[in-house]
N, C-alpha and C positions, 0 to 999 in steps of 0.2 A: 570574809567568813561567812560560810551560805549561810543562808536564810532558814531558821528553822522548818518554811516547807519543800524546802530545796532538801532539808536533807530523809525530810520523810520520803518525797518521790523516788529517790536516789535507792529510799532503803525499797517500796514497793519495785521499782524495776528493775534492781539489777539481787540486792541482797537476798530478797524472797527467793527470785528462782533457783538462784543459785545453793540454797541452804536444799530444796525443794528435790533439785537433781544430787545435791553429792548423796543427800538422806536416800535415794531411789537407788544411785550407783552402790550403797553401803548395805542396802537389804536384797542388793539382786550379787553381789559378793559373798554374803553371808547364805546363799545359797550354795555355793559352790564345794562349803566345808563339809564333812562328815556330821548329820543329825544333831547328836548330842554334844560335838567339842565348844570348847571354853572359846574359841575364836568366833563361832558362827553367831552366839551368845553377842561377845562383845561387839562385832559388829550389827545386829538387829539395837544392843542398847542403846549405840549411837549412830544409829537413824532412829528410833524414839525419840532421842533426845531433841537430835536433828529438826524433826518435826513436833516437837514438843514446842522450837522455839521460835518457827512458821507459823506455827499457833498462834502465838503471842501479837506476830505482824500484821496475820489476817484471820481471822478467828472465823470467818465467815467461808473461808474456802472449800469447798468440796472435796478439791481434789488431793488439798493435806488432809484433810479429816480419815479420809478415806485409806491413806497411806500411815493413817498411826492408828486407824482401829487393825488395820493388814500388823502391821510392826506387830501391836498391844495383844492379838490374839497368839500369832506366831511364837512368842518369848513365852507365855503364858501357859501353851503347847508343850512345850519346851521344859520346864520348867514341873508342868507335871509330869509327862516321860522321866525327868531326871529323878524329880520322888519316888515314882513309882519301880526305877529300877534298883536304887537306891534300898526300897522294901522289899522286894524280891531278893536282893544280894543278903538282906537279915534271916529271910528262909531258910537259903539256901546252903 
């Protein structure tokens, strides 16, 4: 059986970089879809969730904090645009 410290270092050395890379990949793939598509929003949500999980492992990592923040901003912008388009559709 693995000791607790071995598990911790395994997480830090292998799992964290994999989560970060996969989140960045999902974020990049989201940009291949049209601005208001549900697939883009789903990919950004998945990336955001991976970044949140990685932040739990390494809360002081600047790279992951930045990736999480930009994903959050992109999602908020998409939600604002979606609400504006719904609002405009009501008035037209």
